[in-house]
Backbone as CSV, one residue per row, in Angstrom:
resi,resn,N_x,N_y,N_z,CA_x,CA_y,CA_z,C_x,C_y,C_z
1,MET,0.067,-87.437,16.797,0.713,-86.013,16.628,0.358,-84.904,16.664
2,LEU,1.045,-84.147,16.552,0.853,-82.759,16.477,1.187,-81.582,15.547
3,TRP,-0.390,-80.994,15.968,-0.321,-79.492,14.711,-0.427,-78.274,15.139
4,ARG,0.462,-77.063,14.873,0.396,-76.663,15.111,-0.007,-75.146,14.716
5,LEU,-1.013,-74.498,14.742,-1.873,-73.513,14.221,-1.359,-72.420,14.681
6,LYS,-1.524,-71.316,14.205,-1.592,-69.959,13.982,-2.510,-68.856,13.158
7,TRP,-2.977,-68.096,14.416,-3.939,-67.388,12.444,-4.282,-65.790,13.711
8,ARG,-2.941,-64.488,12.991,-2.943,-63.479,13.853,-2.408,-63.278,15.632
9,ASN,-3.226,-63.711,16.320,-2.077,-63.358,17.346,-2.429,-65.377,18.054
10,LEU,-3.158,-65.813,17.686,-3.897,-66.794,17.957,-3.126,-68.151,17.932
11,SER,-2.372,-68.487,18.789,-1.858,-69.936,18.119,-2.004,-71.116,19.349
12,LEU,-2.385,-72.230,17.958,-3.339,-73.313,19.232,-2.102,-74.619,18.394
13,LYS,-2.299,-75.531,19.668,-1.378,-76.665,19.457,-2.376,-78.097,19.967
14,LEU,-2.326,-78.346,18.675,-3.318,-79.764,18.715,-3.065,-80.903,18.464
15,ARG,-2.990,-82.037,19.720,-2.357,-83.378,19.604,-3.746,-84.420,19.412
16,TYR,-3.561,-85.129,18.706,-4.670,-86.368,18.387,-3.919,-87.186,17.416
17,LYS,-5.343,-88.595,17.752,-4.894,-89.580,17.198,-4.906,-89.662,15.727
18,SER,-4.698,-90.426,14.927,-4.863,-90.557,13.939,-6.267,-90.928,12.889
19,LYS,-7.087,-91.195,13.786,-8.513,-91.415,13.511,-8.931,-89.895,13.779
20,ASN,-8.657,-89.575,14.544,-9.413,-88.304,14.427,-9.173,-86.957,13.813
21,LYS,-8.241,-87.511,13.081,-7.697,-86.128,11.275,-8.877,-85.294,11.111
22,ARG,-9.907,-86.353,10.236,-10.948,-85.958,9.736,-11.842,-85.434,10.359
23,GLN,-12.536,-85.904,11.505,-13.155,-84.697,12.118,-12.540,-84.142,12.689
24,MET,-11.060,-83.959,12.768,-10.467,-82.395,12.780,-10.797,-80.853,12.011
25,ARG,-10.284,-81.673,11.036,-10.448,-81.242,9.717,-11.848,-80.629,9.468
26,LEU,-12.160,-81.183,9.696,-14.121,-80.649,9.276,-14.696,-79.928,9.946
27,ARG,-14.215,-79.608,11.647,-14.110,-78.881,12.658,-13.412,-77.544,11.785
28,LEU,-12.156,-77.342,11.853,-11.748,-76.651,11.068,-12.533,-75.830,10.048
29,GLU,-12.708,-76.854,9.206,-13.497,-76.113,8.299,-14.979,-75.765,8.258
30,ILE,-15.374,-76.280,9.015,-16.614,-75.281,9.690,-16.322,-73.984,10.350
31,VAL,-15.325,-73.548,11.069,-14.958,-72.336,11.403,-14.709,-71.453,9.983
32,VAL,-14.367,-71.666,9.441,-13.620,-70.537,8.124,-15.072,-70.731,7.284
33,SER,-15.702,-71.478,7.073,-16.797,-71.580,6.170,-18.110,-70.388,7.200
34,SER,-17.667,-70.464,8.406,-18.864,-69.735,8.899,-18.322,-68.089,8.758
35,ALA,-16.848,-67.998,9.075,-16.830,-66.740,8.661,-17.137,-65.874,7.599
36,ASN,-16.767,-66.551,5.977,-17.745,-66.411,4.799,-18.648,-65.885,4.877
37,ASN,-19.791,-66.502,6.019,-20.927,-66.344,5.975,-21.496,-65.470,6.501
38,TYR,-20.778,-64.727,7.233,-20.762,-63.248,8.353,-20.613,-62.135,6.971
39,LYS,-20.020,-62.324,5.710,-19.326,-61.233,5.049,-20.529,-61.316,4.019
40,MET,-20.934,-62.674,3.822,-22.062,-62.790,3.152,-23.253,-62.096,3.648
41,GLU,-23.567,-62.470,4.605,-24.683,-61.207,5.672,-24.637,-60.106,5.792
42,SER,-23.144,-59.396,5.789,-23.098,-57.949,5.516,-23.537,-57.431,4.541
43,ARG,-23.377,-58.233,3.668,-23.649,-57.562,2.007,-25.236,-57.817,1.817
44,LYS,-25.874,-58.636,2.338,-27.127,-58.888,2.351,-27.861,-57.213,2.920
45,TYR,-27.262,-57.327,4.332,-27.815,-55.469,4.346,-27.599,-54.471,4.300
46,PHE,-26.228,-54.825,3.737,-25.886,-53.395,3.206,-26.655,-53.040,1.071
47,LEU,-27.480,-53.962,0.870,-28.350,-54.307,-0.261,-29.867,-53.413,0.276
48,ILE,-30.060,-53.947,1.240,-31.511,-53.621,2.018,-31.202,-52.246,2.401
49,ALA,-29.837,-51.407,2.848,-30.072,-50.262,3.148,-29.646,-49.428,1.544
50,LEU,-28.765,-49.668,0.268,-29.309,-49.659,-1.066,-31.056,-49.642,-1.346
51,ALA,-31.660,-50.378,-1.204,-33.031,-50.470,-1.671,-33.764,-49.137,-1.115
52,ILE,-33.408,-48.451,0.124,-34.499,-47.846,0.585,-34.023,-46.264,0.261
53,ILE,-32.060,-46.214,-0.136,-31.542,-45.354,-0.724,-32.731,-45.352,-1.981
54,ILE,-32.138,-46.314,-3.138,-32.853,-45.852,-4.834,-34.740,-45.531,-4.352
55,VAL,-35.287,-46.041,-3.284,-37.264,-45.994,-3.223,-37.167,-44.476,-3.071
56,ASP,-36.740,-43.939,-1.908,-36.370,-42.800,-1.201,-35.859,-41.688,-2.337
57,GLN,-34.815,-42.036,-2.440,-34.001,-40.876,-3.714,-34.781,-40.614,-5.365
58,THR,-36.177,-41.758,-5.551,-36.198,-41.675,-6.748,-38.093,-40.916,-6.545
59,SER,-37.857,-41.277,-5.127,-39.996,-41.000,-5.169,-39.308,-39.074,-4.451
60,LYS,-38.726,-38.839,-4.454,-38.069,-37.558,-4.212,-38.070,-36.658,-5.183
61,LEU,-37.053,-37.475,-6.214,-36.700,-37.021,-7.952,-38.662,-36.679,-8.756
62,LEU,-38.848,-37.769,-8.242,-40.481,-37.215,-9.447,-41.433,-36.690,-8.167
63,ILE,-41.818,-36.319,-7.372,-42.415,-35.042,-6.377,-41.556,-33.822,-7.344
64,HIS,-40.481,-33.926,-7.201,-39.468,-32.505,-7.996,-40.084,-32.516,-8.582
65,LYS,-39.982,-33.229,-10.220,-40.623,-33.190,-11.358,-42.262,-32.813,-11.266
66,TYR,-42.708,-33.544,-10.691,-43.989,-33.506,-11.551,-45.249,-32.601,-10.667
67,MET,-44.794,-32.097,-9.236,-45.308,-31.167,-8.302,-45.135,-29.927,-7.877
68,PHE,-45.075,-28.867,-8.075,-44.681,-28.022,-7.308,-44.769,-27.387,-5.616
69,ILE,-44.039,-26.571,-5.285,-43.539,-26.480,-3.866,-45.132,-25.992,-3.413
70,HIS,-45.671,-26.658,-1.974,-46.641,-26.790,-1.477,-47.853,-27.436,-2.263
71,GLN,-47.853,-27.685,-3.317,-48.595,-28.576,-3.992,-49.167,-29.325,-3.362
72,GLU,-50.528,-29.990,-3.177,-50.878,-31.523,-2.637,-51.763,-32.215,-3.016
73,VAL,-51.640,-33.201,-3.633,-52.701,-33.806,-3.898,-53.220,-35.208,-2.901
74,ASN,-54.233,-35.643,-2.816,-54.710,-36.446,-1.673,-54.757,-37.968,-2.731
75,VAL,-53.924,-38.603,-1.990,-53.809,-40.434,-2.210,-55.193,-41.105,-1.440
76,ILE,-55.029,-41.401,-0.743,-56.315,-42.115,0.152,-57.046,-41.333,0.815
77,GLY,-58.751,-41.084,0.278,-59.120,-39.702,1.503,-58.422,-38.520,1.029
78,GLU,-59.176,-38.266,2.396,-58.120,-36.779,3.304,-57.157,-37.016,4.312
79,TRP,-57.318,-38.590,4.449,-56.239,-38.453,5.702,-54.380,-38.651,5.296
80,PHE,-54.671,-39.445,3.700,-53.304,-39.724,3.159,-52.965,-39.015,1.990
81,ARG,-52.104,-37.747,2.317,-52.065,-36.859,1.087,-50.311,-36.499,0.474
82,LEU,-49.881,-36.680,-0.670,-48.440,-36.263,-0.681,-48.603,-34.564,-0.928
83,HIS,-47.581,-34.299,-0.513,-47.380,-32.220,-0.266,-46.149,-32.541,-0.371
84,TYR,-46.089,-31.341,-1.064,-44.627,-31.035,-1.796,-43.515,-29.451,-1.093
85,LEU,-43.152,-30.401,-0.010,-42.506,-29.072,1.092,-40.665,-29.259,0.715
86,LEU,-40.192,-28.083,1.105,-38.578,-28.497,1.279,-38.411,-28.466,2.805
87,ASN,-37.536,-28.929,3.748,-37.045,-29.028,4.535,-35.438,-28.213,4.886
88,PRO,-35.544,-27.631,5.524,-34.505,-27.200,5.448,-33.735,-27.715,6.717
89,GLY,-34.012,-28.102,7.851,-33.825,-28.871,9.242,-34.031,-30.494,9.090
90,MET,-34.251,-31.033,10.488,-33.983,-32.201,10.453,-35.634,-32.639,10.106
91,ALA,-35.306,-34.474,10.746,-36.589,-34.978,10.463,-38.027,-34.235,10.609
92,PHE,-39.174,-34.819,10.432,-40.603,-34.205,10.896,-40.335,-32.601,10.303
93,GLY,-39.305,-31.762,10.174,-39.841,-30.247,9.921,-38.380,-29.921,10.973
94,ILE,-38.066,-30.485,11.990,-37.677,-29.789,12.358,-36.045,-29.117,12.036
95,ARG,-35.969,-27.890,13.003,-35.137,-27.268,12.146,-34.185,-26.405,13.496
96,TRP,-32.858,-26.417,13.054,-31.793,-26.237,13.834,-31.239,-24.604,13.585
97,GLU,-31.981,-23.499,14.289,-31.823,-21.899,13.601,-30.133,-21.955,14.162
98,SER,-29.228,-21.360,13.200,-28.319,-20.646,13.181,-27.846,-20.416,12.102
99,GLU,-27.203,-19.631,12.018,-26.085,-19.332,10.903,-25.172,-20.462,10.319
100,PHE,-24.789,-21.346,11.291,-24.161,-22.272,10.378,-24.786,-23.574,10.363
101,GLY,-25.893,-23.824,11.058,-26.600,-24.844,11.350,-27.041,-25.746,10.477
102,LYS,-27.454,-25.325,9.220,-27.150,-26.209,8.264,-25.778,-27.115,7.712
103,LEU,-25.085,-26.217,7.392,-23.675,-26.811,7.638,-23.261,-28.131,8.489
104,ALA,-23.327,-27.504,9.691,-23.322,-27.933,10.644,-24.308,-29.592,10.691
105,LEU,-25.304,-29.229,10.359,-26.427,-30.760,10.175,-25.930,-31.511,9.228
106,THR,-25.252,-31.104,8.361,-25.121,-31.839,7.143,-24.131,-33.008,7.473
107,VAL,-22.447,-31.808,8.011,-21.437,-32.599,8.495,-22.036,-33.572,9.913
108,PHE,-23.169,-33.025,10.249,-22.998,-34.863,11.208,-24.068,-35.409,10.794
109,ARG,-24.626,-34.917,9.781,-25.169,-36.613,8.874,-24.357,-37.337,8.211
110,ILE,-23.447,-36.557,7.580,-22.182,-37.485,7.238,-21.624,-38.649,8.215
111,GLY,-20.728,-37.971,9.222,-20.685,-38.589,10.276,-21.704,-39.761,10.962
112,ALA,-22.443,-39.621,10.779,-23.175,-40.611,11.673,-23.541,-41.826,10.140
113,MET,-23.771,-41.004,9.112,-23.847,-42.433,8.002,-22.958,-42.924,8.380
114,ILE,-21.657,-42.718,8.341,-20.146,-43.787,8.353,-20.253,-44.435,9.707
115,GLY,-20.094,-43.763,10.249,-20.374,-44.802,11.683,-21.514,-45.707,12.068
116,ILE,-22.627,-45.480,11.523,-23.689,-45.851,11.277,-23.396,-47.574,10.072
117,GLY,-22.278,-47.288,9.520,-22.258,-48.128,7.702,-21.611,-48.725,8.823
118,TYR,-20.351,-48.807,9.449,-19.583,-49.691,10.075,-19.709,-50.400,11.545
119,TYR,-20.412,-49.830,12.042,-21.564,-50.261,13.126,-22.310,-50.943,12.463
120,LEU,-23.180,-51.651,11.462,-23.715,-52.427,11.146,-22.888,-53.243,10.348
121,TYR,-21.575,-52.985,9.913,-20.759,-54.158,9.161,-20.355,-55.465,10.672
122,LYS,-19.474,-54.579,11.761,-18.812,-55.652,12.630,-20.376,-55.906,13.716
123,MET,-21.704,-55.809,13.460,-22.021,-56.459,14.371,-22.485,-57.255,12.995
124,ALA,-22.541,-57.278,12.048,-23.203,-58.577,10.528,-22.306,-59.318,10.960
125,LYS,-21.117,-59.160,11.362,-19.547,-59.897,11.480,-19.201,-60.654,12.284
126,LYS,-20.302,-59.966,14.025,-19.850,-60.426,15.079,-21.572,-62.040,14.945
127,GLY,-22.606,-61.609,14.055,-23.631,-62.583,13.812,-24.490,-62.054,15.013
128,ALA,-24.812,-60.932,14.640,-25.890,-60.357,15.610,-27.487,-60.508,14.940
129,HIS,-28.456,-60.367,16.082,-29.888,-61.309,15.530,-29.956,-59.966,14.206
130,LYS,-30.998,-60.684,13.675,-31.259,-60.305,11.870,-32.610,-59.380,12.144
131,GLY,-33.063,-59.353,13.382,-34.255,-58.834,13.216,-33.523,-56.928,13.532
132,PHE,-32.495,-56.838,14.326,-31.340,-55.329,14.328,-30.537,-55.563,13.360
133,LEU,-30.561,-56.923,12.937,-29.239,-55.533,11.596,-30.162,-55.289,10.330
134,ILE,-31.183,-55.680,10.353,-33.021,-54.822,9.526,-32.852,-54.138,9.836
135,CYS,-32.978,-53.717,11.216,-33.376,-52.296,11.543,-32.162,-51.604,11.753
136,MET,-30.853,-51.837,11.382,-30.078,-51.154,11.102,-29.750,-50.555,10.066
137,SER,-29.766,-51.634,8.782,-30.279,-50.725,7.524,-31.193,-50.086,7.156
138,LEU,-31.806,-49.924,7.675,-33.788,-49.438,7.667,-32.872,-47.897,8.329
139,ILE,-31.566,-47.992,9.515,-31.389,-46.819,9.971,-30.472,-45.882,8.962
140,LEU,-29.554,-46.284,8.618,-28.252,-46.116,7.152,-28.917,-46.027,5.854
141,GLY,-29.799,-46.512,5.645,-30.644,-45.846,3.808,-31.199,-44.649,4.376
142,GLY,-32.132,-44.598,5.922,-32.677,-43.357,5.436,-31.632,-42.373,5.980
143,ALA,-30.577,-42.730,6.358,-29.275,-41.260,6.692,-28.667,-41.295,6.097
144,VAL,-28.090,-42.037,4.422,-27.569,-41.744,3.620,-28.607,-41.300,2.822
145,GLY,-29.675,-41.004,2.166,-31.174,-40.513,1.901,-30.959,-38.797,2.076
146,ASN,-31.079,-38.387,3.219,-31.603,-37.498,3.968,-29.556,-36.786,3.588
147,VAL,-28.575,-37.595,3.686,-27.574,-36.910,3.575,-27.498,-36.448,1.596
148,ILE,-27.882,-37.171,1.098,-27.629,-36.994,-0.502,-28.617,-35.658,-0.745
149,ASP,-29.273,-35.163,-0.200,-30.568,-34.267,0.076,-29.518,-32.709,0.082
150,SER,-29.519,-33.288,1.741,-28.135,-32.062,2.092,-27.431,-31.434,1.247
151,THR,-26.599,-32.570,0.391,-24.846,-32.277,0.170,-25.017,-31.459,-1.032
152,PHE,-26.374,-32.496,-1.999,-25.958,-32.116,-3.621,-27.230,-31.268,-4.115
153,TYR,-28.560,-31.532,-3.491,-29.548,-30.968,-4.106,-29.784,-29.512,-4.187
154,GLY,-28.680,-28.931,-3.179,-28.515,-27.833,-3.560,-27.713,-27.188,-5.005
155,VAL,-26.973,-27.748,-5.419,-26.193,-28.007,-6.844,-27.432,-28.872,-7.974
156,LEU,-27.479,-29.765,-7.734,-28.341,-30.087,-8.731,-29.841,-29.642,-8.433
157,LEU,-31.304,-29.418,-7.608,-32.133,-28.946,-7.832,-32.220,-27.435,-7.500
158,ASN,-30.737,-27.289,-7.099,-30.912,-25.211,-6.966,-31.925,-24.806,-6.169
159,ASN,-31.771,-25.817,-5.041,-32.939,-25.745,-3.586,-32.472,-24.951,-2.579
160,ALA,-30.986,-24.580,-3.077,-30.099,-24.290,-1.463,-31.004,-22.839,-0.714
161,LEU,-30.694,-22.964,0.393,-31.189,-22.628,1.441,-31.031,-20.691,0.647
162,ILE,-31.728,-19.895,0.857,-31.494,-18.446,0.706,-30.278,-17.168,1.516
163,GLY,-29.289,-16.942,0.262,-28.534,-16.134,1.647,-27.957,-17.629,1.643
164,SER,-27.013,-18.530,1.447,-26.033,-20.226,1.950,-24.823,-19.547,1.821
165,PRO,-23.509,-19.649,2.406,-22.474,-18.764,1.052,-22.059,-20.529,-0.076
166,THR,-22.506,-20.941,0.331,-22.192,-22.094,-1.015,-23.326,-23.259,-1.190
167,LYS,-23.624,-23.511,-2.155,-24.468,-24.338,-2.555,-24.730,-25.698,-2.327
168,TRP,-23.072,-25.846,-1.847,-22.587,-27.476,-1.332,-22.934,-27.561,0.066
169,PHE,-23.609,-28.334,0.127,-23.882,-28.725,1.927,-24.388,-28.287,2.374
170,HIS,-25.467,-27.473,2.128,-26.666,-26.572,1.672,-27.894,-26.556,1.700
171,GLY,-28.254,-27.874,0.558,-29.252,-28.541,-0.061,-30.666,-28.816,1.075
172,GLN,-31.657,-28.392,0.821,-32.936,-28.570,1.258,-33.603,-30.265,1.212
173,VAL,-33.755,-30.980,1.980,-34.277,-31.737,1.902,-36.237,-32.123,1.054
174,ILE,-36.602,-32.877,0.612,-37.429,-32.843,-0.112,-38.253,-33.597,0.851
175,ASP,-39.605,-32.723,1.456,-40.354,-34.160,2.162,-41.742,-34.294,1.881
176,MET,-42.413,-35.154,1.287,-43.880,-34.933,0.798,-44.791,-36.210,1.279
177,LEU,-44.635,-36.889,2.363,-45.755,-38.100,2.892,-46.480,-36.759,3.906
178,PHE,-47.907,-36.844,4.223,-48.878,-36.077,4.808,-49.806,-36.884,5.875
179,PHE,-50.252,-37.234,6.656,-51.020,-37.933,6.984,-51.746,-37.349,7.834
180,PRO,-52.666,-36.112,7.938,-53.507,-35.357,8.816,-55.129,-36.775,8.988
181,LEU,-54.539,-37.498,9.975,-55.304,-38.056,10.136,-56.414,-37.239,10.930
182,PHE,-56.408,-36.326,11.698,-57.979,-35.820,12.154,-57.762,-34.294,13.280
183,ASP,-58.452,-33.733,12.850,-58.563,-32.555,13.244,-59.237,-31.444,14.417
184,PHE,-58.912,-30.813,15.278,-60.291,-30.479,16.420,-59.944,-28.695,16.529
185,TYR,-60.751,-28.430,17.459,-60.739,-27.104,18.048,-60.198,-27.371,19.885
186,TRP,-59.416,-27.329,20.009,-59.397,-27.257,21.923,-60.660,-26.799,22.660
187,PRO,-61.334,-27.081,23.299,-62.084,-26.568,24.147,-62.049,-25.064,24.664
188,GLU,-63.095,-24.370,24.909,-62.727,-22.824,25.509,-62.252,-22.788,26.706
189,TRP,-62.590,-23.859,27.736,-62.184,-23.929,29.028,-60.774,-24.668,29.694
190,MET,-60.352,-24.823,28.594,-58.941,-25.544,28.611,-58.111,-23.977,28.118
191,PRO,-56.289,-24.234,28.617,-55.703,-23.322,28.297,-55.187,-23.069,26.865
192,ASN,-55.530,-24.063,26.133,-55.494,-23.686,24.558,-56.823,-23.282,23.679
193,GLY,-57.773,-23.278,25.029,-58.921,-22.866,24.419,-59.301,-22.518,23.008
194,GLY,-59.816,-22.505,21.726,-60.193,-21.871,20.455,-59.037,-22.544,19.892
195,GLU,-57.800,-22.878,20.204,-56.535,-23.398,19.287,-57.234,-24.426,18.356
196,TYR,-56.900,-24.165,17.060,-57.159,-25.322,16.071,-55.698,-26.288,16.764
197,PHE,-56.308,-28.348,16.245,-55.227,-28.856,16.162,-55.074,-29.694,15.342
198,LEU,-54.476,-30.341,14.472,-54.168,-31.396,13.668,-53.608,-32.168,13.703
199,PHE,-53.987,-33.604,13.601,-52.641,-34.936,13.957,-53.012,-35.739,12.860
200,PHE,-52.173,-35.531,12.026,-50.645,-35.701,12.214,-49.975,-34.394,11.601
201,SER,-49.193,-33.334,12.040,-48.836,-32.282,10.886,-47.541,-32.353,10.571
202,PRO,-46.603,-33.111,10.735,-45.763,-32.790,10.242,-45.492,-33.510,9.142
203,VAL,-44.547,-33.377,7.890,-44.516,-33.911,6.316,-43.080,-34.296,6.392
204,PHE,-43.095,-35.718,6.075,-41.694,-36.457,5.897,-41.371,-36.848,4.865
205,ASN,-40.349,-37.987,4.457,-40.211,-38.227,3.142,-39.929,-39.967,3.585
206,ILE,-39.686,-40.809,3.044,-39.487,-42.143,3.090,-38.339,-42.334,4.007
207,ALA,-37.218,-41.544,3.451,-35.424,-41.788,4.986,-36.162,-41.491,5.992
208,ASP,-36.752,-40.501,6.426,-37.354,-40.025,7.890,-38.508,-41.291,8.502
209,SER,-39.316,-41.923,7.528,-40.233,-43.252,8.088,-38.411,-44.318,8.086
210,SER,-38.119,-44.526,7.627,-36.760,-45.860,7.515,-36.444,-45.663,8.742
211,ILE,-35.923,-44.714,9.405,-35.196,-44.215,10.466,-35.662,-44.764,11.275
212,PHE,-37.189,-43.838,11.680,-38.149,-43.708,12.442,-38.131,-45.071,13.121
213,LEU,-38.917,-46.071,11.859,-39.088,-47.325,12.211,-38.036,-48.428,12.934
214,GLY,-36.449,-47.980,12.300,-35.865,-48.851,12.685,-35.578,-48.590,14.375
215,VAL,-35.583,-47.328,14.207,-35.048,-46.924,15.608,-36.143,-47.739,16.892
216,ALA,-37.624,-47.057,16.370,-38.545,-47.373,17.655,-38.552,-49.219,17.200
217,THR,-38.183,-50.096,16.170,-38.311,-51.354,16.555,-37.294,-51.945,17.296
218,ILE,-36.285,-51.420,17.482,-34.765,-51.176,18.015,-34.624,-50.973,19.692
219,LEU,-35.706,-50.005,19.842,-36.353,-50.175,21.656,-37.276,-50.841,21.949
220,ILE,-38.393,-51.494,20.977,-39.105,-52.033,21.471,-38.467,-53.374,21.932
221,PHE,-37.687,-54.481,20.714,-37.242,-55.315,20.500,-35.802,-55.378,21.321
222,GLN,-35.685,-54.650,21.620,-33.899,-54.582,22.239,-33.524,-55.981,23.500
223,LYS,-34.271,-55.878,23.897,-34.369,-57.681,24.844,-34.202,-58.522,24.251
224,ARG,-35.081,-58.732,23.061,-35.026,-59.672,22.720,-33.512,-60.013,21.395
225,PHE,-33.494,-58.545,20.810,-32.250,-58.860,19.867,-31.347,-58.770,20.780
226,PHE,-30.697,-58.256,21.936,-29.180,-58.361,22.564,-29.098,-59.481,23.102
227,ALA,-30.587,-60.153,24.175,-30.130,-61.644,24.222,-29.618,-62.913,23.570
228,HIS,-29.965,-62.656,22.167,-30.098,-63.464,21.326,-27.957,-63.436,20.983
229,GLU,-28.099,-62.307,20.703,-26.509,-61.895,20.261,-25.756,-62.610,21.512
230,SER,-26.088,-62.584,23.046,-25.117,-62.534,23.919,-24.990,-64.425,24.614
231,MET,-26.581,-65.098,23.668,-26.761,-66.067,23.402,-25.271,-66.981,22.265
232,ARG,-25.591,-66.217,21.564,-24.829,-66.852,20.215,-23.108,-66.834,20.556
233,GLU,-23.163,-65.338,21.083,-21.630,-65.762,21.389,-21.359,-66.254,22.469
234,SER,-22.059,-66.928,23.225,-21.642,-68.349,24.818,-21.680,-69.726,23.431
235,ASP,-22.918,-69.996,23.121,-22.905,-70.625,22.303,-21.330,-71.044,21.335
236,SER,-21.213,-69.736,20.262,-19.705,-70.397,19.684,-18.795,-70.775,20.489
237,THR,-18.500,-69.966,21.888,-17.354,-70.523,22.686,-17.455,-71.774,23.107
238,HIS,-18.879,-72.186,22.939,-18.997,-73.281,23.798,-18.409,-74.743,22.679
239,ASP,-18.841,-73.896,21.190,-18.832,-75.198,19.914,-17.124,-75.079,20.070
240,LEU,-16.751,-74.268,19.854,-15.086,-74.129,19.707,-14.292,-74.851,20.223
241,SER,-14.502,-74.379,22.362,-13.763,-75.260,23.004,-13.695,-76.680,22.989
242,PRO,-14.325,-76.811,22.486,-14.179,-78.834,22.209,-13.379,-79.238,21.216
243,THR,-13.041,-78.289,20.363,-11.902,-78.666,19.292,-10.670,-78.630,19.909
244,VAL,-10.114,-78.091,21.183,-8.475,-77.875,21.872,-8.640,-78.787,22.976
245,ASP,-10.017,-78.852,23.628,-9.693,-79.237,24.822,-9.986,-80.941,24.594
246,GLN,-11.344,-81.756,23.110,-11.253,-83.051,23.314,-9.959,-83.925,22.802
247,PRO,-9.164,-83.883,21.898,-8.327,-84.453,21.792,-6.956,-84.862,22.910
248,GLN,-7.179,-83.316,23.706,-6.251,-83.498,24.769,-6.495,-84.974,25.856
249,ALA,-7.870,-84.604,25.924,-8.871,-85.465,26.972,-8.623,-86.598,26.259
250,MET,-8.714,-87.214,25.039,-8.827,-88.355,24.244,-7.557,-89.198,24.799
251,ILE,-6.546,-87.862,24.638,-5.069,-88.661,25.923,-4.609,-89.049,26.445
252,THR,-5.644,-87.952,27.513,-5.389,-88.799,28.730,-6.059,-89.683,29.205
253,SER,-7.290,-89.745,29.050,-7.559,-91.241,28.926,-6.730,-92.102,28.633
254,THR,-6.605,-92.148,27.620,-5.676,-93.141,26.677,-4.607,-93.686,27.476
255,GLU,-3.905,-92.841,28.120,-2.569,-92.951,28.297,-2.811,-93.836,30.170
256,GLU,-4.047,-93.280,30.330,-4.261,-93.481,31.930,-4.772,-94.989,32.091
257,GLN,-5.019,-95.171,30.773,-5.510,-96.597,30.675,-4.868,-97.931,31.189
258,PRO,-3.798,-97.820,30.621,-2.521,-99.120,30.671,-2.411,-98.889,31.930
259,ALA,-1.858,-97.497,33.124,-1.664,-97.778,34.079,-2.866,-98.463,34.908
260,ASN,-4.240,-97.943,34.865,-5.066,-98.118,35.799,-5.221,-99.858,35.427
261,ASP,-4.970,-100.931,34.059,-4.942,-102.090,33.692,-3.701,-103.273,34.515
262,ASN,-2.689,-101.965,34.540,-1.520,-102.949,35.130,-2.077,-102.842,36.898
263,LYS,-2.513,-101.916,37.562,-2.956,-101.516,38.654,-4.317,-102.950,39.202
264,GLU,-5.404,-103.255,38.166,-5.935,-104.508,38.395,-5.056,-105.612,38.147
265,ASP,-4.186,-105.350,37.799,-3.307,-106.991,37.561,-2.566,-107.134,38.992
266,GLN,-2.045,-105.675,39.553,-1.301,-106.533,40.368,-2.358,-106.314,41.397
267,ASP,-3.566,-106.237,41.899,-5.262,-106.116,42.526,-5.049,-107.937,42.760
268,LYS,-4.871,-108.796,41.795,-6.004,-109.715,41.505,-4.864,-110.715,42.555
269,PRO,-3.306,-111.015,42.239,-3.036,-111.575,43.088,-3.171,-111.642,44.648
270,LEU,-2.759,-110.304,45.163,-3.593,-110.158,46.287,-4.730,-110.520,46.577
271,SER,-6.223,-110.232,45.903,-7.328,-110.453,46.728,-7.046,-111.785,46.667
272,GLY,-6.339,-112.987,45.549,-6.627,-114.058,45.777,-5.466,-115.186,46.884
273,MET,-4.367,-114.278,47.055,-4.312,-114.122,48.373,-5.172,-114.301,49.858
274,ALA,-5.718,-113.266,49.726,-6.896,-112.796,51.225,-7.710,-113.687,50.944
275,ASN,-8.509,-114.430,49.930,-9.877,-115.681,49.763,-8.659,-116.918,50.364
276,SER,-7.299,-116.926,49.983,-6.561,-118.384,50.172,-6.665,-118.360,51.862
277,GLU,-6.323,-117.075,52.533,-6.485,-117.157,54.069,-7.470,-117.447,54.753
278,THR,-8.374,-116.910,53.827,-9.663,-116.565,54.712,-10.419,-118.563,54.376
279,ASN,-10.220,-119.298,53.656,-10.656,-120.167,53.554,-10.068,-121.241,54.485
280,GLY,-8.614,-120.990,54.484,-7.792,-121.529,55.445,-7.977,-121.778,56.596
């Protein structure tokens, strides 16, 4: 029996015996169900990003409502504090000094957010390593969280930069996490002698932490993440190839079997004659 299958630009011809119909049908159903599983997987990772966005925005709005700018509250001793700070620049207080720097930074964040989201969807569809996809979810959630601040907080919270041409896309990001672990003065004999040093001085937010954690984890475990991806691609190719090749191989072996039987039948008289001559 000959079956013709067409899917997008792929056309397959499958020929097999009737006893293999059920086996072939089950294999095709497995391929379809695996594609549906990839769609469910992508949704799961986007939900992780959504959870990061909700936690990030909730913390920022609570800080804005119950604290005033530069107010500081000790959470755990002296080394973990909440410090309300408005950040007009990038993560960890880094600024882009330019007349249109804030607008360019916001546009860049929006483009990066769209690109990361599309990349996450494609990698989930390909069945990438789960750890890598979780890291990309963290990066996407953090990127969206800061985009919301830059795009809308200038209007909603009235915290746009002074002198901005418009409040849209000029909002300042709310930072609050402060970890001054230790401080000291540099010795006098050093080039920076006598200067005060504080570690860790930057103030950041949950979105920044999510982006940093995702990027750092990918850099540390990149060999494991991408090795697993290449292994899955090779395994999927190996698993799908018998679906087409096995029926043809079965037919070839089945067609060659009668020819081999006839050859054996022809050889039997010849071998008998040879034995009779030898005995004679």
